[in-house]
N, C-alpha and C positions, 0 to 999 in steps of 0.2 A: 353949303352948310348941311351937316348931318341931321337927318330926321330920326327920332327915336319913337317907336310905337310902344305904347304902354297899355296894360290891362290889369284889372283886379276884379275878383269875384268873391262874394261873401260865403263864409261857412254857415252852417245852420244848426238849430236845435229842433228836435222833433218831439212834439207833445204826445201824439197818439197816432195809431194806424200803421206804425212801422211793421214790416213783414207782409202787409197786404199789397205792397208794391213789388214783391219779389215773384217773378214767374215760377211756376205756372198759375199762381193764385189769381192774378188780375184777369187772365184770360178765362178762367173757369168761374170765378165768384165775383169779380170786380172789387177793387180796393179803393181806399181813400186814406189820406194822411193830413194831419194838421201840423204845420211847421212854421218856423220864422227864421230869418237870417239875422246874424249877429255881426258886431263890428270886429270881426277877425276875418282875414282874407288870404287868398292866394294872389301873389303879385307876379307880373312878368314884364320884361322889357325886351323888345326886338329891335336890333340895330342893323340895317342893311350893310353888307360888305361889298367891296368892289371885285370879289372873285366868287367862285361857286361853292365855297366851303360853308358848312354849318357848324358853329361852335356853341355848345350848350354848357352853361355853368349852373349847377343846382346848389344853392346855399344850404338847403335842408339836408342833403345827403353828402355834402362835401365832395362833389364830383364835378370835374370839368372834362368834357369829351369833345373831340373834333372829328368831323366827317368831311370827306372830300377826296382829294388825291390819295389813292392807296388804301382808303378805308370806306366801305360802303355802309350806309345806315341800315341796320336790320333790327328786327324784334328779337332780342336775346336776353331779356331779363334786366338790362341796364337802362334805366330811365325810359322804360317802354311807354309810360303815360305821356311822356313828352314827344317821343319819336313817332308814335302811332298817328297822331293828328298831322304831323309834318309829312309823313309818307302819304297820307290820304289827300292832303290839300295843297302841298307845295307845288309851285310852278317853277321848274328849273330855269326857265327863260328869264326870270326876274333876278337870278343870282342868289348868292348865299346870304347868311345873316348870323349875327351873334344873339344868343338868348341868355338872359339872366333871370333866374326864377327863385322865389322863396315863398314860404307860407307861414301863417301864424300858428299852424298846428300840423304835426306830422301825421302820416297815415296811421291808423290804429287807435285814434283818440275818440272815434264815434261822432265826429262833427262833420263828416262828409268831405274831408280834405282831399282825397284822391279825385273825386268827381269835380271838386272845386278847381283843382289844378287843370283838369281836362277842359273845363269850361273856359278858364283863363287862357289856355293855349289856343283854343278855337277862336276866342275873341281876338287874340293877337294876330293870328293868321288871317282872320276876316278883315281886320283893319289894314294889314299890310298889303293883301292882295285885292282889296276892294270887293270882297265876296258879298252877294246879295242874300245874306242870311238874317231872317227875323228871329225873335226869341225862341219860338217853338222849334225852328230849324236847328238852332244852336244846341238846345237841350236834347233834342232827338239825336242829333249827330254825336253829341258827347256820350249819350247812352249807347249808341250803336258801336262806337269805337271802343269804349271801355268794357262794356258787358259782352257784346257779341263778338267783335273782332279780336280783342285781347283775351276774352274768356274770363274776365275777373267777375266772380260771382257777387251778386247784390241786386238791389232793386232799382226803381226808376226815380225815386223821389229826389235824390241829391242833385242830379243834373238840372232838374226843373227848378228846385228851390234856389240854387245858386245863380241860375240864369235870370230868373224873374225877380228874386229878392222880395223882402217884406214878409208880412203874414199871409199865408196862403192855405186854402183848403184844396188839396190836389186830388183829383179823381183819376183812377186808372181803370179804363173801361175796355179792356181787351186790346183792341187795335188802335186806341187813341187815348191821349192824356188831356185832361182839362184842368187848367190852373185858374182857380177862383180867388182873386185877390180879396182880402178882408179889410174893411175899413174899421180898424180898431180905434176907439176913442183915445185921445191923448192922455186923459186921466188914467185910463186902464193901462196904457203902455207904460206910463211913468210909474204906476204902482207895481206893475210886473218887474220892471227894472229895479225898483226899490227892494222887492221882497225875494227875488230869485238869487240863487247861488249856483255858479257853475264850478263843479269840483273835479279836479284831476286826480284820479286814483294813482297815477304814475305807472300803471300797468297797461302797456299797449296789448292789442290782441289781433289775432288773425281772423278777421270776420268771415273769411270764406269757409272755414271749418264749421263755424256756428250756423251760417246760412245753409250750407250743404246738409247739415243735420236737420235743420228746420224744414227744408224742402223735402227731404226723404220722408220725414214723418207725415207731412201733408200728402205726399204721393202714396204712401202706404195706407192712407185713410184713417190715421189715428185720431180718434174722437177728441182727445185732449188738445192736440195741435189745431184741428179744424175749429173747435169751439173758441180757442184762444184767438185765432185770427178773426173770426166773426165778431167777437167782442171788441177787438181793436177797431173794427169799422164803426160799430155802434158808439164806442167811446170817443172816437174822433169827431163824430157828429155832435154828441152831447157837449164835448169840450169846446167845439166851435161856437155852439149856441151860448154857452156860459161866458165865453170870451167876449162875444159881441154884445152881450147884455151887461158886461162888467161885473159879473158875479165871480170874483176871483177866489173866494174861499171854496166855493163849489168846484171851480176849475182846478184848484190845488188838490182837493180830495180825489177828483176824477183822475188826475195825473198818477196818484198812488194806486188807484184801481187799475189803470192802464198798465202799470208796472207789474202788478200781480198777474194779470192775464198774459203779459208778454213772456213771463217766465214759463208759462205753459207750453210755449212753442218749442222749447228745447232745454234740457237740463244744463246745457253748456252756457246759457245766457247769463246766469248769475255765478258768483264765486263766493267763497267764505269771506273774503275782504269786502266785497260789495254788500253781502248780507249784514256784516258787522257794521259797516259804515251807515247803511240805511237805518238800522235799528238805533244806532247812536244819534243820528240826525233827528229822527222822530222823537226820541226821548228828550232831546234838548231844545225842541222848538220848531222843527220842520213839520209842515202840515201834509205834504205829499212830495213825491219825487219819482224819478225814473232814470235808468241808465240810457245814455245816448247811443245811437247806432245799434249794431247787432248784439252788443253786450260782451261779456267776458273781460271787461276792463274799460279803459278810456275814461270818459267823463260821466258824472252823475249830475243831474239838474234837480235842485230842491227849491220848493217854494216855502218860505219861512214866515213865522210870526215876526214882524219887524222888530219887536222889542226883545226877541230872543235870538235874533240872527247871529249876533256875536258869539253866543254860547254854542250854536251849531258849528261855527267856524272853529272855535277852540276845541270842541270835541273831535272834529274831523282831523284837525292838525295833529292831535295826539296819536292818530292812526297813521300819520305820514301822508295824509291827503291834503292837497292844496285847494283851498276854497276861495273863490273870488267873485267880484261883481261881474255883471255883463251889461252890454248896451246893445240895442237892436239896430240893425242897418236896414232901412226901408228901401234901399236900391239894390238892384241885382248886378249883373255884369256891366262894367264900365270900360270903355276903350277911349284912348285919346292919343294925341301925338304932340311932341315937343321938339323944337329945333335948337341946335347948339350942343353944348357940352352935356354929358350924361347926367 
């Protein structure tokens, strides 16, 4: 009977602190991020084969590739996020396998989807090979493969958020990362889900260009960028405290303050569409909000007056922006196996 190995890892929303997890800032200044995972995921299934071939099907990119006889797996720009962990962890003695992968969000949407798929891949390989990897090991390995070995620019928060799941205050202390799980009261969590809107601008973005500009400004010692990053740290702490106290109106206002300081990191972070959408949302009932991820497009998260939330949705839809509810996922990476048919 065939055994299928499965894994899923959640995407995340980041409330404050983004940018302070991007090297070299954590090594020099130490950073922190407040984030939570949501009920959108990267999914994977690994099915062993009786030969040494590796077949990968990605539903997101509409690609199916096969490696084995006559074709060696290399890092060449085609599904590298999938191939890199295989090249690092695979044991040829155990034979080949089929991979089927898909995600709730494509790269460029600001929800950490690339890192989420990397975590899912490592989870699958861990389960298949029986590797003794704890959560910190998985998150660190995901960061090393994605950021260091593949050279994809970005920070450390996404890999840890996706692996651990839930509400976390994550500290980046130079040579180590500490994930502090937050015990958010159920009333607070339900109220957040009731009042938040996750809005898709429909514009994906290349985060590496934005991050490279942000890093260059920090390296050059530009006061505006440094002050913006330092304020991100302070706001992450203030928002964590407001969240734990259940002071959500203050939390929402601070989210707006965090967005204003985030824009100081690079002029590429906002766009005319984002600026217009933000102004429209606030004028129709949003209390605060911020762009997810590096900026430049992707998703915007708004906290709304619940009596006017529908007006915010209508105003954003007139701009071609899709606004929807979200639910939190308090679990991180999950792996399991099932016997029988796919």
